[in-house]
N, C-alpha and C positions, 0 to 999 in steps of 0.2 A: 536514580528511577529504580521503579518496581523490579525490572528485569533482571538486576545486580544479585538480587537476593533468590531467584528461580533456581531451581534444581537444575544444574549441568546437563543433564542427562534431555532436559526440556530444551535449555536454551542452544545445544547442540544440534538439535534437530532438524534436517533440512524443512521440513513442514513448518517448522515453528520460525525459521528463518524465513522463508516465503511468505509466511504472513506478516512478518514485520516489515518486508520489502512493500507489501502491498497495502499493508496500514500507512506507509510512508507515501506510497503515491495517490492514494486517496487525500491524505492532508496537503498535499502537492495541489492536487485538482480542486480541492477546496478552496486553498487560498486564491488560485487562479478564477475560478468562477465566482466567489466572492468579491475579487477585484473588479473582475467584469458588471457585476449587480450592483457593485457601489456599498453591499452591505452584505454580511455575515450569512451566508445562504445556509450554513449549517452540515454538520456531520451527514446526517441521512441521505441530503439531496446528492451531497456531493458522492457519495457512495452508490446511490442508485443511478445518476448521470456515469460515474464512472465505469460501473460494471455494465452499464448498457451500449458504452458507448466507447470503453477503452480496454477493457480488460483481456479478453481475445487475444488483441497485440501485445499487449504488456506482456500475458503469460508467455505468449510465443518467443519474445525478447529475454524476455525474464532466463526460460529454460533452456535459448541459445546461449545465453552468457554463462552460464554453469557448467555447459558442456566443452565453451571455451577455457575455464579455468583448469 
């Protein structure tokens, strides 16, 4: 994948790691919403829905998990 060729400074960045984790969550959300709808809802639809309905709690849990490690 493209991430392997990126600068180690970038890939070790906590901000970049958070971006990747958030992107993965949006991908899971897209899959769930698409399954519910019976068709691909698209990334933008999933992104907006996840941001409005789930991001705040996810971010809180994500930051809590970082402190626990």
